[in-house]
N, C-alpha and C positions, 0 to 999 in steps of 0.2 A: 445747266452750268457748263462751263467752261474747263474740261478738263484733258489732262495731259498723260498719257501711259508709258511710260519708260516700259520697254520689252515685250516683244512679240510672239513671246513662248506660248505654253500651253495655257497660264495663267492670264497672261496680259491679253492675249486674242479672244479667251472666251469672255473675260471683263469688258471688253471694245463689244462683243458682240451681244451682251446683255445689256449695257448702256447705250446704244445706239438706237434701241427698240424705245427710251425713254425721252426724246426730244433734249441731250446733251451736244454738246459740241465735243467730239472726241478727236484728239490729235494721238497718233501711235507714233514712237519711236524706237529706231532699232538698227543694229549694225547689217542687218541682212536685207540685200534690196530684195533678193527674190520673194523674200517671207512676207516682207512690204504689198509686193504688190498683188501678193494671193489674197491678200487681208482685204486692199482698196479694192478688190475685183467682186468681193462678195459683201464688202460691209460699207453703207455711207459713211466715210469717215475721212481724215486728212493724215497722212503719212511725212514724215520726215528723217532721213536717214541720217544717222551719225551715232556718235557715242551719247548716251543720256545724259552725262553729267558735266559734257562742255558747254560753256555759256552761251555759246555763239550757235548752239543747235536748238538750246532750248529757248533763244530767242526766235528763230524761224519756227520753232513749234507753235509758238505764240505764249509764252510764259509771262510775258508784261503785262496782260491782263488776265490770265489763266486763275481759275478759282479751287484747282487742287492739282497736285503732281502725285502720281503714283508710282513708284521706284519697284518694278516686280522684274528686273532683269538677273539672268543668273548670277550674277556678280555682288556679293554684300557691298563691297566697298563702292563701286559704280553706286549704289541704290544710295548708300549712304551720304556720298559727297555730293551727289544731285539734289539730294533734299538741301545741305548746306548751300549750296551756290543757288536753289530757289529762294532760299529766306534771305541769304544776304544780297543777291543783287535786283532780286525780283519780287520780293516781299510777299511773297504766295502764301494764301491765307491758311492752307490746309497741304501737309505733306506726311506722304504716307509711303513706307519703305518695309521690303521685303528683306529681313534679316534671318539667313538661318545658322551663323555660326556661332554654336554656345558660348565661343570664348567672349563675343560682343555681347551677347543677350545676359548673362552672369553680371552685367556692370549697367545696371540701369542707367546711372550716372552718366553716360556717354552722350546719351540721348535728349539730355539736358537741352531748352534753349540757348543757355550758354556754352553749350559744348558743340554737337550735333543735334542739330535743330529737327528733329523728326517728330510729328505730334502723333502720329498712330505708328507701332510697331507690329508686324505681321509674321509670327513665323507659323509656316506651314508645317514642318516638323510637330511642333507640339499640340496645333489642331488637330493634325492626325492621330496622332496620341491619346489626346482627350478623346475623341470619338473613339477609337476602338477598345478605351478602358471602359467606356458608357456600355457599348455591347457585349463586353464580356462581363460585367457586372448584371447584365440583363439578359441572361439566357434565352435565344428564340427573338430575342427585338432581331429587328432589321436596319431599322435606325431609332437613335436615343439624341433627342435634342433638348438644350438646357434654353430658360428662360426662367428672367427673376432670379438670376443670379443663383441658379439649382432650385430654387421652390416650386418650379413647374417642368413638366417633361413634357416633348411630342414626341409618341413611338409610334414606330408603322411594325406593323407585326402580318403576317400571310396567314389567314383563317381556316383552318384545316378541318376535314370532317371530325365529329367526336367534340368538337368544342361545345359548352351549351348553348353560346347564343346562335350560332350557326342555323342556318334554316329559318330562322325566327327574326321576327320586326326587332329594330332596335329599342323602343319603347319597353321591351321584355328585359333590359339590361337593369332598369332600376327596379324592377320586381324580383329579379335575381340578386341583385345588390342591394340591397335599402339603404346601407349604410355606407355605400362607395360612390362618392361623387366624381364623374368623368364626363367625358364630352367626346364623341365622337367627329372629328373635324372632317374629315373626307375620307371616300373609297375609293379605290382602283379597280376596276375589274374588266382585264383582258387588255389594260392600257389604257381605257377610258375612265375618266371622271364620273363618278355620280356624287351629286349634293346629299348628304345623308338628311332626311326627316325619320320621325318618330314610325312612321310605317316601311321605311325602307328595311328589307330583309337580306341579312346577311348571306353571302353564298362562299364554299369551299372554294379557296385560292384567292378568294380577295383580299388586297393588299388597304387593311384598313389604319388609318391616321387617328388616335386619339389623344386625350389631354388629361394629365392627372397630377397629382402628386406623386412624388418619389415614392412615398410608403404603401400608395395604392397600383402601382403599376403591374405589380404579379398578379394582383387580384382579378384585374381588368385582361390582361395577357390570356388569364385561368378560361375567361370566357370564350374567347376565339380559337385555342389549341390548347392541347395537351400539353401542361409545363415541363422545361426541358427542367432536367435535373442542376444545380449549379455546378459551374466548371471550375475545375481542379488544374489540368493538367494543359499547359500552352506549349505549343512548338514552334518555332519564330524561325523563318528561312530568312535571312538578312540582317548581317548586325552593323549596316550604316546607321546614319544619323535615327532615323526612325523606329528600325529594328531595337537598336540599345533605348533608346529611350523608353518603347516600348516595355521592354525587359525591366527597365529600373522602374518603372512604375507599376509593376506587375508583382514582380519578386517576393515583395513581403508579404501577399495574400495567395500565391498559386504557385505551383512548381512550374518554372520555366526553363527550358530549353532553347538555346539559339543555333543556327546550323549556319555558318561562313566559311566560305570558300577559301577566303584570303588567311594565309597564315598570320602574317603581321597584325592585320586586323584582328584576328582570332585571340592572338596574345594580349592585345592591348584590352580588348573590350572583358578578356576574362580577368583584367585587374582590376578592370572599372567597377566591375558587377560584384553585389555583394553576394549572393545566393543562385544565381542563375548558371546553369551547367552550360559553355560554349564548347561546340563540335567543332573539330575543323573539315568540311566535305560539300557535298553538292548538293543542295535540296530539293535535284530533280533526282538523285543517285535511290533505287528501289532498294537496295539490297540495305540502303543505310538507313532508309524510313524506316523498314522492315527491323531492322537489329535496334531501333530508338524505339520499338512498339507504339509504331504510329497508329495500330488499332485504338489503344488505350487513350490516345490524345483526345482530348474533350475540344479543342480549338488548332488548327492550325493556320496561320497566318503569313502570306507569303509578300513581304515587306522589301525585297531587292530593289536596284535601281532599273530592272529590265521586266518590262511589261510580259513580255513572253515567257520569261524563266517564273513568272507570278503565277501565269496562268497555267501551267504544264506542271508544276507541281504541285498547285493546288489541286489541279484535275485527278493527279498521280495520289497524293494525300488521300482525297475523298475515295478513290477506287480502292485503296489499300485499308478503309475503314478508319480515317477521321472522323471525328462527330459532327462538325462543322467545320469549313474552311472558309478564310477570307482573303482578297488576292488585292493588292494595291494598284492600281491600272491608272496610268497617265492619261493615254489616248481615249478619247471620249468614245470614239466608233468601237472601240473594242468592249465597253460596258456593257452595251445593251447585249451584245453577243454571249457574253459567258454567264449572264445574270439567269437565263433561262435556263441554263444547262446544270453542270454537276459544282458549280460555284455557288455559295449561298450567299457571300456579298461582294462585291465589287466596291473599293473604296475608292474614291474619284479624289485627289489632292486639291486639285484646281475648284470644285464646286466648295469644299470644305473652305479654302480660300476666299473665294468669292463671296461666299455669304458674309464673311468676318469683314470685307472690303464694302459691301453694301451697306453695312450698317451703317458708315461715315459720310455716304453718298447720296441716299434716301433725305428727302424734304420731310419738315415737321419734327417731332422727337422722337426718334425712331430708334433705340437702343439695341435693338438683337433683330438681324436677318440669317434664317437660312436658306437657303437656297437647294430646291427639291427638284426631283423628277428631270434630271440633267438642264435643270436652269428653266424648264416651264413652269413652274409651280414657287412661292414661297410663303414661309410662315414668319413672321414678324412679331416684333414686341413695339409698341409705339406707348408715348406716355400721353394722356391727354390732359390739355393746360385750359386754363381760364374758368370761364362762368356760363349759365345759359344763353347769355346776349351775346358772349364772343366765341363760342365754340359750338360747333356741329355737333358735338358727342356729349359734352358733358350736360347731366340734368337730364337725359334721355336715355329709356330702356335701350335694349338691342332690337327689340322690335319695330323701334322708330326711327333707327339709323339707315340713310338710305345707302347701305352698304351694295358695291357692284356687285353682278351677277355671280357666283362660286367662290365667293367671299365668306366665311364662316368665323365669327368670334367663339374661341372657345374656353376661355379664362379670363379672370381679371383679377392680379394682384394687386392688393389694398393694404400698403404697410406691408405688415408682418401676415396678413390673412390672405387666403387664396379661395377666389368665388367663382365656382363652374361656371360659366354663362348659361343662362337659360331666357327666353323671348319676353320676360319682365325683369329683368334684372338692368338695374340704373345705374349708370357709370356717373363717376363723380371724379373733382377735379383732380392731379395726380395720379389716377386710376392709372397702372401698367395694362393694358389691353393685349390680348395673343389674339392673334387672326392665322387662318391659312387662307391663302388664294391659291384657286385652282389653275387659274388664268393671270400668270406676272405681268401682263402686258396692261392689266387693271391697278397697277399699282400706284399711278398718278391720282387714281378717282381716292384709294385710302386714304393716300399722302395730303390730300385738300382736305378730306372731313377732320386730319389731325392738326392743320392747322390753325391757329389763332387769327381771331379778327384782328383790324388796326386799332380798335377801341380798347385791346386789352391791355393792360401796362405790368 
């Protein structure tokens, strides 16, 4: 696939890195020559210097025969105009734009083919808001990812001593919970992936990914660790776009406070939020945190625009007694450093965004992609089409499929029915198949499995 990426920032460069390993023809456009040179030194791709919305720049980037343009510059207007130019002049089939401004997103009619022809809108702020909301709704989870419009969820949890299943084989899970259907999709032990079998023994500190319906998640988590009490008090550092959105999403069910250091911004968000309390101050001010009873906070979310502020304020909050701390971290190099220390969950905006983008790039009918383990692993939802003659999956049981090594089928969604996959589960046409890939480089083999033969009409 020939893809042009506009913007070589965190998202653009991470996406380029993901796609160059999959035999795609990638061109990256940016206005910073040094950034482009660094990217070209590291990856097998083309670069073009210039403004991504200018027709001559897009032509130099190969827009005449590009399959897709992904506009992820830091400027919403550049991204939107680039899609318009790609549509009008180059007739590019697929146009994806990152748009952050709520004032634009509030009017979806702006992005119709008759107005600004954007096929797919990506809003990192909304993706991160949804992500944080799911984590707060499931205390103790490291990740909670939706599939099949929320019918099924993939949950990551760290196993602790005292969990009923810790020290036991996975097959004991069915004996412990005979009425709960779940499937362990992957286990990471000291950073290494373990493909789960019935005889695999869970150890303390394992990072366990399991698939279950929403109503069963808490029961399964209780097998792996002592259950956390539901959260009530949320303290957010940073009243920017993400902080404000998270507060608005949570304030109806939780006690929410926001710390914002800008006086004008603090006044404005105080007027926009209905129930949240807005505090003017520095999130890394120990006296302020103590004054606001940080030791009683269930969750401290550091969501400012500065990685260093988020890391330091989260570490301070944890040391002062906050039950759970989360930090928004843009730099990938920082993520590994902090998660092994005082910070419980590091949230990566580019990983959340890349998963959403990959959904529209994957071959076959892939309707959902989540990028995991810093992009090394993926969880995907693919739809099976065709019949036994035209499809490599339809009419076959899970054990009959030639899945690449490290790939696990966790669940199948058939209409409104959720089927936790076993070796003898048969796949039917139009099933939504949810898979975990330990090695993302195997994705092309999975895509080929779900592509329909030429005899299928």
